[in-house]
PDB file of N, CA, C and O in Angstrom:
ATOM      1  N   MET A   1       5.142  19.328 -27.180  1.00  0.00           N
ATOM      2  CA  MET A   1       5.189  18.873 -25.796  1.00  0.00           C
ATOM      3  C   MET A   1       6.455  19.421 -25.153  1.00  0.00           C
ATOM      4  O   MET A   1       7.525  19.437 -25.761  1.00  0.00           O
ATOM      5  N   LYS A   2       6.313  19.856 -23.949  1.00  0.00           N
ATOM      6  CA  LYS A   2       7.432  20.394 -23.197  1.00  0.00           C
ATOM      7  C   LYS A   2       8.390  19.266 -22.802  1.00  0.00           C
ATOM      8  O   LYS A   2       7.963  18.174 -22.427  1.00  0.00           O
ATOM      9  N   ASP A   3       9.685  19.550 -22.893  1.00  0.00           N
ATOM     10  CA  ASP A   3      10.695  18.555 -22.536  1.00  0.00           C
ATOM     11  C   ASP A   3      10.801  18.475 -21.010  1.00  0.00           C
ATOM     12  O   ASP A   3      11.276  19.412 -20.368  1.00  0.00           O
ATOM     13  N   LEU A   4      10.355  17.349 -20.431  1.00  0.00           N
ATOM     14  CA  LEU A   4      10.404  17.159 -18.988  1.00  0.00           C
ATOM     15  C   LEU A   4      11.474  16.137 -18.643  1.00  0.00           C
ATOM     16  O   LEU A   4      11.515  15.049 -19.217  1.00  0.00           O
ATOM     17  N   LYS A   5      12.327  16.490 -17.714  1.00  0.00           N
ATOM     18  CA  LYS A   5      13.403  15.594 -17.302  1.00  0.00           C
ATOM     19  C   LYS A   5      12.960  14.805 -16.076  1.00  0.00           C
ATOM     20  O   LYS A   5      12.530  15.381 -15.077  1.00  0.00           O
ATOM     21  N   LEU A   6      13.071  13.484 -16.162  1.00  0.00           N
ATOM     22  CA  LEU A   6      12.725  12.600 -15.061  1.00  0.00           C
ATOM     23  C   LEU A   6      14.018  12.191 -14.364  1.00  0.00           C
ATOM     24  O   LEU A   6      14.925  11.644 -14.990  1.00  0.00           O
ATOM     25  N   ASN A   7      14.092  12.461 -13.075  1.00  0.00           N
ATOM     26  CA  ASN A   7      15.247  12.072 -12.272  1.00  0.00           C
ATOM     27  C   ASN A   7      14.816  11.001 -11.280  1.00  0.00           C
ATOM     28  O   ASN A   7      13.805  11.151 -10.595  1.00  0.00           O
ATOM     29  N   ILE A   8      15.580   9.928 -11.205  1.00  0.00           N
ATOM     30  CA  ILE A   8      15.301   8.869 -10.242  1.00  0.00           C
ATOM     31  C   ILE A   8      16.428   8.870  -9.220  1.00  0.00           C
ATOM     32  O   ILE A   8      17.601   8.713  -9.561  1.00  0.00           O
ATOM     33  N   VAL A   9      16.042   9.051  -7.948  1.00  0.00           N
ATOM     34  CA  VAL A   9      17.036   9.153  -6.871  1.00  0.00           C
ATOM     35  C   VAL A   9      16.628   8.253  -5.712  1.00  0.00           C
ATOM     36  O   VAL A   9      15.449   7.962  -5.510  1.00  0.00           O
ATOM     37  N   ARG A  10      17.627   7.823  -4.965  1.00  0.00           N
ATOM     38  CA  ARG A  10      17.360   7.015  -3.780  1.00  0.00           C
ATOM     39  C   ARG A  10      16.751   7.910  -2.700  1.00  0.00           C
ATOM     40  O   ARG A  10      17.239   9.013  -2.451  1.00  0.00           O
ATOM     41  N   VAL A  11      15.700   7.435  -2.072  1.00  0.00           N
ATOM     42  CA  VAL A  11      15.014   8.180  -1.019  1.00  0.00           C
ATOM     43  C   VAL A  11      15.899   8.215   0.221  1.00  0.00           C
ATOM     44  O   VAL A  11      16.463   7.198   0.624  1.00  0.00           O
ATOM     45  N   SER A  12      16.015   9.409   0.825  1.00  0.00           N
ATOM     46  CA  SER A  12      16.897   9.529   1.982  1.00  0.00           C
ATOM     47  C   SER A  12      16.248  10.196   3.196  1.00  0.00           C
ATOM     48  O   SER A  12      16.820  10.189   4.285  1.00  0.00           O
ATOM     49  N   THR A  13      15.061  10.768   3.013  1.00  0.00           N
ATOM     50  CA  THR A  13      14.439  11.468   4.145  1.00  0.00           C
ATOM     51  C   THR A  13      13.084  10.859   4.495  1.00  0.00           C
ATOM     52  O   THR A  13      12.457  10.180   3.681  1.00  0.00           O
ATOM     53  N   GLU A  14      12.658  11.116   5.703  1.00  0.00           N
ATOM     54  CA  GLU A  14      11.348  10.660   6.165  1.00  0.00           C
ATOM     55  C   GLU A  14      10.233  11.312   5.341  1.00  0.00           C
ATOM     56  O   GLU A  14       9.221  10.676   5.048  1.00  0.00           O
ATOM     57  N   THR A  15      10.420  12.569   4.974  1.00  0.00           N
ATOM     58  CA  THR A  15       9.433  13.281   4.160  1.00  0.00           C
ATOM     59  C   THR A  15       9.256  12.604   2.807  1.00  0.00           C
ATOM     60  O   THR A  15       8.131  12.431   2.337  1.00  0.00           O
ATOM     61  N   GLU A  16      10.368  12.220   2.181  1.00  0.00           N
ATOM     62  CA  GLU A  16      10.290  11.519   0.903  1.00  0.00           C
ATOM     63  C   GLU A  16       9.587  10.177   1.058  1.00  0.00           C
ATOM     64  O   GLU A  16       8.772   9.803   0.215  1.00  0.00           O
ATOM     65  N   LYS A  17       9.893   9.458   2.117  1.00  0.00           N
ATOM     66  CA  LYS A  17       9.246   8.163   2.349  1.00  0.00           C
ATOM     67  C   LYS A  17       7.742   8.339   2.517  1.00  0.00           C
ATOM     68  O   LYS A  17       6.957   7.548   1.994  1.00  0.00           O
ATOM     69  N   THR A  18       7.346   9.368   3.239  1.00  0.00           N
ATOM     70  CA  THR A  18       5.919   9.638   3.447  1.00  0.00           C
ATOM     71  C   THR A  18       5.238   9.964   2.123  1.00  0.00           C
ATOM     72  O   THR A  18       4.147   9.463   1.849  1.00  0.00           O
ATOM     73  N   GLU A  19       5.869  10.798   1.301  1.00  0.00           N
ATOM     74  CA  GLU A  19       5.291  11.136  -0.005  1.00  0.00           C
ATOM     75  C   GLU A  19       5.165   9.896  -0.882  1.00  0.00           C
ATOM     76  O   GLU A  19       4.152   9.710  -1.556  1.00  0.00           O
ATOM     77  N   CYS A  20       6.186   9.053  -0.876  1.00  0.00           N
ATOM     78  CA  CYS A  20       6.142   7.812  -1.659  1.00  0.00           C
ATOM     79  C   CYS A  20       5.037   6.891  -1.153  1.00  0.00           C
ATOM     80  O   CYS A  20       4.321   6.283  -1.949  1.00  0.00           O
ATOM     81  N   ALA A  21       4.898   6.788   0.159  1.00  0.00           N
ATOM     82  CA  ALA A  21       3.856   5.939   0.743  1.00  0.00           C
ATOM     83  C   ALA A  21       2.468   6.451   0.367  1.00  0.00           C
ATOM     84  O   ALA A  21       1.568   5.654   0.105  1.00  0.00           O
ATOM     85  N   GLU A  22       2.286   7.762   0.339  1.00  0.00           N
ATOM     86  CA  GLU A  22       0.995   8.335  -0.050  1.00  0.00           C
ATOM     87  C   GLU A  22       0.660   7.996  -1.496  1.00  0.00           C
ATOM     88  O   GLU A  22      -0.480   7.660  -1.815  1.00  0.00           O
ATOM     89  N   ILE A  23       1.661   8.085  -2.369  1.00  0.00           N
ATOM     90  CA  ILE A  23       1.440   7.731  -3.775  1.00  0.00           C
ATOM     91  C   ILE A  23       1.029   6.267  -3.879  1.00  0.00           C
ATOM     92  O   ILE A  23       0.078   5.930  -4.583  1.00  0.00           O
ATOM     93  N   MET A  24       1.747   5.407  -3.179  1.00  0.00           N
ATOM     94  CA  MET A  24       1.438   3.974  -3.235  1.00  0.00           C
ATOM     95  C   MET A  24       0.063   3.675  -2.646  1.00  0.00           C
ATOM     96  O   MET A  24      -0.702   2.903  -3.225  1.00  0.00           O
ATOM     97  N   ALA A  25      -0.256   4.271  -1.510  1.00  0.00           N
ATOM     98  CA  ALA A  25      -1.522   3.985  -0.825  1.00  0.00           C
ATOM     99  C   ALA A  25      -2.732   4.415  -1.646  1.00  0.00           C
ATOM    100  O   ALA A  25      -3.828   3.880  -1.473  1.00  0.00           O
ATOM    101  N   ASP A  26      -2.533   5.385  -2.542  1.00  0.00           N
ATOM    102  CA  ASP A  26      -3.641   5.893  -3.360  1.00  0.00           C
ATOM    103  C   ASP A  26      -3.692   5.272  -4.748  1.00  0.00           C
ATOM    104  O   ASP A  26      -4.412   5.767  -5.615  1.00  0.00           O
ATOM    105  N   SER A  27      -2.940   4.193  -4.977  1.00  0.00           N
ATOM    106  CA  SER A  27      -2.900   3.609  -6.310  1.00  0.00           C
ATOM    107  C   SER A  27      -3.100   2.090  -6.254  1.00  0.00           C
ATOM    108  O   SER A  27      -3.033   1.460  -5.199  1.00  0.00           O
ATOM    109  N   GLU A  28      -3.344   1.544  -7.433  1.00  0.00           N
ATOM    110  CA  GLU A  28      -3.482   0.094  -7.561  1.00  0.00           C
ATOM    111  C   GLU A  28      -2.106  -0.544  -7.614  1.00  0.00           C
ATOM    112  O   GLU A  28      -1.168   0.085  -8.102  1.00  0.00           O
ATOM    113  N   PRO A  29      -1.953  -1.735  -7.143  1.00  0.00           N
ATOM    114  CA  PRO A  29      -2.965  -2.642  -6.616  1.00  0.00           C
ATOM    115  C   PRO A  29      -3.217  -2.472  -5.131  1.00  0.00           C
ATOM    116  O   PRO A  29      -4.028  -3.194  -4.551  1.00  0.00           O
ATOM    117  N   TRP A  30      -2.524  -1.517  -4.504  1.00  0.00           N
ATOM    118  CA  TRP A  30      -2.552  -1.389  -3.040  1.00  0.00           C
ATOM    119  C   TRP A  30      -3.951  -1.104  -2.503  1.00  0.00           C
ATOM    120  O   TRP A  30      -4.328  -1.641  -1.462  1.00  0.00           O
ATOM    121  N   THR A  31      -4.733  -0.264  -3.197  1.00  0.00           N
ATOM    122  CA  THR A  31      -6.081   0.034  -2.695  1.00  0.00           C
ATOM    123  C   THR A  31      -6.964  -1.209  -2.740  1.00  0.00           C
ATOM    124  O   THR A  31      -7.696  -1.484  -1.790  1.00  0.00           O
ATOM    125  N   THR A  32      -6.901  -1.954  -3.827  1.00  0.00           N
ATOM    126  CA  THR A  32      -7.707  -3.173  -3.949  1.00  0.00           C
ATOM    127  C   THR A  32      -7.277  -4.224  -2.927  1.00  0.00           C
ATOM    128  O   THR A  32      -8.112  -4.939  -2.373  1.00  0.00           O
ATOM    129  N   LEU A  33      -5.969  -4.312  -2.683  1.00  0.00           N
ATOM    130  CA  LEU A  33      -5.451  -5.294  -1.735  1.00  0.00           C
ATOM    131  C   LEU A  33      -5.652  -4.878  -0.280  1.00  0.00           C
ATOM    132  O   LEU A  33      -5.430  -5.677   0.629  1.00  0.00           O
ATOM    133  N   GLY A  34      -6.071  -3.634  -0.057  1.00  0.00           N
ATOM    134  CA  GLY A  34      -6.294  -3.162   1.306  1.00  0.00           C
ATOM    135  C   GLY A  34      -5.000  -2.892   2.057  1.00  0.00           C
ATOM    136  O   GLY A  34      -4.954  -3.003   3.282  1.00  0.00           O
ATOM    137  N   ILE A  35      -3.959  -2.541   1.335  1.00  0.00           N
ATOM    138  CA  ILE A  35      -2.681  -2.205   1.968  1.00  0.00           C
ATOM    139  C   ILE A  35      -2.706  -0.720   2.309  1.00  0.00           C
ATOM    140  O   ILE A  35      -2.840   0.124   1.422  1.00  0.00           O
ATOM    141  N   TYR A  36      -2.580  -0.407   3.584  1.00  0.00           N
ATOM    142  CA  TYR A  36      -2.739   0.963   4.047  1.00  0.00           C
ATOM    143  C   TYR A  36      -1.401   1.627   4.336  1.00  0.00           C
ATOM    144  O   TYR A  36      -0.346   0.993   4.334  1.00  0.00           O
ATOM    145  N   MET A  37      -1.486   2.907   4.579  1.00  0.00           N
ATOM    146  CA  MET A  37      -0.323   3.763   4.757  1.00  0.00           C
ATOM    147  C   MET A  37       0.657   3.220   5.811  1.00  0.00           C
ATOM    148  O   MET A  37       1.867   3.226   5.581  1.00  0.00           O
ATOM    149  N   ASP A  38       0.165   2.765   6.935  1.00  0.00           N
ATOM    150  CA  ASP A  38       1.074   2.290   7.993  1.00  0.00           C
ATOM    151  C   ASP A  38       1.868   1.070   7.541  1.00  0.00           C
ATOM    152  O   ASP A  38       3.051   0.949   7.860  1.00  0.00           O
ATOM    153  N   HIS A  39       1.233   0.172   6.807  1.00  0.00           N
ATOM    154  CA  HIS A  39       1.932  -1.012   6.299  1.00  0.00           C
ATOM    155  C   HIS A  39       2.972  -0.608   5.243  1.00  0.00           C
ATOM    156  O   HIS A  39       4.088  -1.126   5.234  1.00  0.00           O
ATOM    157  N   ILE A  40       2.602   0.303   4.372  1.00  0.00           N
ATOM    158  CA  ILE A  40       3.538   0.769   3.343  1.00  0.00           C
ATOM    159  C   ILE A  40       4.727   1.468   3.978  1.00  0.00           C
ATOM    160  O   ILE A  40       5.858   1.280   3.530  1.00  0.00           O
ATOM    161  N   MET A  41       4.501   2.272   5.012  1.00  0.00           N
ATOM    162  CA  MET A  41       5.617   2.946   5.691  1.00  0.00           C
ATOM    163  C   MET A  41       6.570   1.923   6.302  1.00  0.00           C
ATOM    164  O   MET A  41       7.784   2.122   6.279  1.00  0.00           O
ATOM    165  N   ASN A  42       6.036   0.830   6.847  1.00  0.00           N
ATOM    166  CA  ASN A  42       6.895  -0.228   7.382  1.00  0.00           C
ATOM    167  C   ASN A  42       7.759  -0.842   6.278  1.00  0.00           C
ATOM    168  O   ASN A  42       8.928  -1.154   6.505  1.00  0.00           O
ATOM    169  N   ILE A  43       7.195  -1.014   5.105  1.00  0.00           N
ATOM    170  CA  ILE A  43       7.954  -1.534   3.970  1.00  0.00           C
ATOM    171  C   ILE A  43       9.064  -0.559   3.592  1.00  0.00           C
ATOM    172  O   ILE A  43      10.210  -0.962   3.391  1.00  0.00           O
ATOM    173  N   LEU A  44       8.723   0.714   3.498  1.00  0.00           N
ATOM    174  CA  LEU A  44       9.698   1.718   3.070  1.00  0.00           C
ATOM    175  C   LEU A  44      10.801   1.940   4.099  1.00  0.00           C
ATOM    176  O   LEU A  44      11.911   2.334   3.740  1.00  0.00           O
ATOM    177  N   LYS A  45      10.512   1.693   5.362  1.00  0.00           N
ATOM    178  CA  LYS A  45      11.515   1.872   6.422  1.00  0.00           C
ATOM    179  C   LYS A  45      12.398   0.647   6.621  1.00  0.00           C
ATOM    180  O   LYS A  45      13.393   0.715   7.342  1.00  0.00           O
ATOM    181  N   ASN A  46      12.047  -0.471   5.993  1.00  0.00           N
ATOM    182  CA  ASN A  46      12.821  -1.696   6.133  1.00  0.00           C
ATOM    183  C   ASN A  46      14.204  -1.487   5.521  1.00  0.00           C
ATOM    184  O   ASN A  46      14.301  -1.170   4.336  1.00  0.00           O
ATOM    185  N   PRO A  47      15.273  -1.657   6.296  1.00  0.00           N
ATOM    186  CA  PRO A  47      16.620  -1.417   5.766  1.00  0.00           C
ATOM    187  C   PRO A  47      17.043  -2.401   4.673  1.00  0.00           C
ATOM    188  O   PRO A  47      18.039  -2.169   3.987  1.00  0.00           O
ATOM    189  N   LEU A  48      16.301  -3.491   4.505  1.00  0.00           N
ATOM    190  CA  LEU A  48      16.611  -4.445   3.437  1.00  0.00           C
ATOM    191  C   LEU A  48      16.005  -4.039   2.087  1.00  0.00           C
ATOM    192  O   LEU A  48      16.280  -4.670   1.066  1.00  0.00           O
ATOM    193  N   HIS A  49      15.187  -2.993   2.088  1.00  0.00           N
ATOM    194  CA  HIS A  49      14.553  -2.516   0.866  1.00  0.00           C
ATOM    195  C   HIS A  49      15.218  -1.225   0.402  1.00  0.00           C
ATOM    196  O   HIS A  49      15.526  -0.345   1.206  1.00  0.00           O
ATOM    197  N   GLU A  50      15.432  -1.129  -0.894  1.00  0.00           N
ATOM    198  CA  GLU A  50      15.934   0.115  -1.475  1.00  0.00           C
ATOM    199  C   GLU A  50      14.745   0.858  -2.061  1.00  0.00           C
ATOM    200  O   GLU A  50      13.981   0.300  -2.849  1.00  0.00           O
ATOM    201  N   VAL A  51      14.593   2.121  -1.673  1.00  0.00           N
ATOM    202  CA  VAL A  51      13.446   2.916  -2.097  1.00  0.00           C
ATOM    203  C   VAL A  51      13.947   4.062  -2.976  1.00  0.00           C
ATOM    204  O   VAL A  51      14.884   4.777  -2.621  1.00  0.00           O
ATOM    205  N   PHE A  52      13.302   4.215  -4.125  1.00  0.00           N
ATOM    206  CA  PHE A  52      13.658   5.270  -5.062  1.00  0.00           C
ATOM    207  C   PHE A  52      12.426   6.112  -5.369  1.00  0.00           C
ATOM    208  O   PHE A  52      11.298   5.622  -5.342  1.00  0.00           O
ATOM    209  N   ALA A  53      12.664   7.390  -5.662  1.00  0.00           N
ATOM    210  CA  ALA A  53      11.591   8.300  -6.053  1.00  0.00           C
ATOM    211  C   ALA A  53      11.900   8.850  -7.433  1.00  0.00           C
ATOM    212  O   ALA A  53      13.049   9.162  -7.747  1.00  0.00           O
ATOM    213  N   ALA A  54      10.871   8.964  -8.251  1.00  0.00           N
ATOM    214  CA  ALA A  54      10.992   9.588  -9.560  1.00  0.00           C
ATOM    215  C   ALA A  54      10.510  11.024  -9.426  1.00  0.00           C
ATOM    216  O   ALA A  54       9.379  11.279  -9.011  1.00  0.00           O
ATOM    217  N   TYR A  55      11.373  11.943  -9.778  1.00  0.00           N
ATOM    218  CA  TYR A  55      11.071  13.374  -9.676  1.00  0.00           C
ATOM    219  C   TYR A  55      10.953  14.006 -11.057  1.00  0.00           C
ATOM    220  O   TYR A  55      11.714  13.676 -11.966  1.00  0.00           O
ATOM    221  N   ILE A  56      10.006  14.903 -11.207  1.00  0.00           N
ATOM    222  CA  ILE A  56       9.989  15.875 -12.292  1.00  0.00           C
ATOM    223  C   ILE A  56      10.019  17.224 -11.589  1.00  0.00           C
ATOM    224  O   ILE A  56       9.118  17.582 -10.831  1.00  0.00           O
ATOM    225  N   LYS A  57      11.086  17.955 -11.870  1.00  0.00           N
ATOM    226  CA  LYS A  57      11.394  19.191 -11.142  1.00  0.00           C
ATOM    227  C   LYS A  57      11.508  18.842  -9.663  1.00  0.00           C
ATOM    228  O   LYS A  57      12.339  18.009  -9.303  1.00  0.00           O
ATOM    229  N   ASP A  58      10.709  19.443  -8.800  1.00  0.00           N
ATOM    230  CA  ASP A  58      10.796  19.171  -7.360  1.00  0.00           C
ATOM    231  C   ASP A  58       9.651  18.307  -6.850  1.00  0.00           C
ATOM    232  O   ASP A  58       9.421  18.231  -5.643  1.00  0.00           O
ATOM    233  N   GLU A  59       8.939  17.661  -7.752  1.00  0.00           N
ATOM    234  CA  GLU A  59       7.758  16.875  -7.366  1.00  0.00           C
ATOM    235  C   GLU A  59       7.998  15.391  -7.574  1.00  0.00           C
ATOM    236  O   GLU A  59       8.467  14.966  -8.630  1.00  0.00           O
ATOM    237  N   ILE A  60       7.668  14.600  -6.547  1.00  0.00           N
ATOM    238  CA  ILE A  60       7.725  13.147  -6.688  1.00  0.00           C
ATOM    239  C   ILE A  60       6.514  12.707  -7.499  1.00  0.00           C
ATOM    240  O   ILE A  60       5.369  12.986  -7.142  1.00  0.00           O
ATOM    241  N   VAL A  61       6.795  12.011  -8.601  1.00  0.00           N
ATOM    242  CA  VAL A  61       5.715  11.578  -9.497  1.00  0.00           C
ATOM    243  C   VAL A  61       5.588  10.047  -9.536  1.00  0.00           C
ATOM    244  O   VAL A  61       4.679   9.516 -10.174  1.00  0.00           O
ATOM    245  N   GLY A  62       6.487   9.352  -8.864  1.00  0.00           N
ATOM    246  CA  GLY A  62       6.434   7.906  -8.820  1.00  0.00           C
ATOM    247  C   GLY A  62       7.439   7.361  -7.816  1.00  0.00           C
ATOM    248  O   GLY A  62       8.301   8.087  -7.321  1.00  0.00           O
ATOM    249  N   THR A  63       7.316   6.088  -7.530  1.00  0.00           N
ATOM    250  CA  THR A  63       8.210   5.469  -6.574  1.00  0.00           C
ATOM    251  C   THR A  63       8.447   4.009  -6.939  1.00  0.00           C
ATOM    252  O   THR A  63       7.655   3.395  -7.654  1.00  0.00           O
ATOM    253  N   MET A  64       9.548   3.467  -6.436  1.00  0.00           N
ATOM    254  CA  MET A  64       9.873   2.075  -6.706  1.00  0.00           C
ATOM    255  C   MET A  64      10.607   1.524  -5.488  1.00  0.00           C
ATOM    256  O   MET A  64      11.438   2.207  -4.888  1.00  0.00           O
ATOM    257  N   VAL A  65      10.290   0.286  -5.133  1.00  0.00           N
ATOM    258  CA  VAL A  65      10.927  -0.387  -4.006  1.00  0.00           C
ATOM    259  C   VAL A  65      11.574  -1.661  -4.530  1.00  0.00           C
ATOM    260  O   VAL A  65      10.924  -2.482  -5.178  1.00  0.00           O
ATOM    261  N   ILE A  66      12.847  -1.813  -4.245  1.00  0.00           N
ATOM    262  CA  ILE A  66      13.571  -3.026  -4.637  1.00  0.00           C
ATOM    263  C   ILE A  66      13.812  -3.846  -3.381  1.00  0.00           C
ATOM    264  O   ILE A  66      14.386  -3.358  -2.408  1.00  0.00           O
ATOM    265  N   HIS A  67      13.368  -5.095  -3.411  1.00  0.00           N
ATOM    266  CA  HIS A  67      13.530  -5.998  -2.273  1.00  0.00           C
ATOM    267  C   HIS A  67      14.803  -6.776  -2.426  1.00  0.00           C
ATOM    268  O   HIS A  67      15.131  -7.598  -1.570  1.00  0.00           O
TER     269      HIS A  67
END
């Protein structure tokens, strides 16, 4: 197996927030709960939430929001 380095960084751009929101909107439990992209973007833009992205190379492969 190839050695892949996972980097977790705080999200700082609108583009990163959009990519994170797309990942969330296309995954469980958000699809089952009916949580859509606009609602997720509101969560990610909330200044009380810390948003992080998990990168492998230059690709976001996961996201995490700390309330």
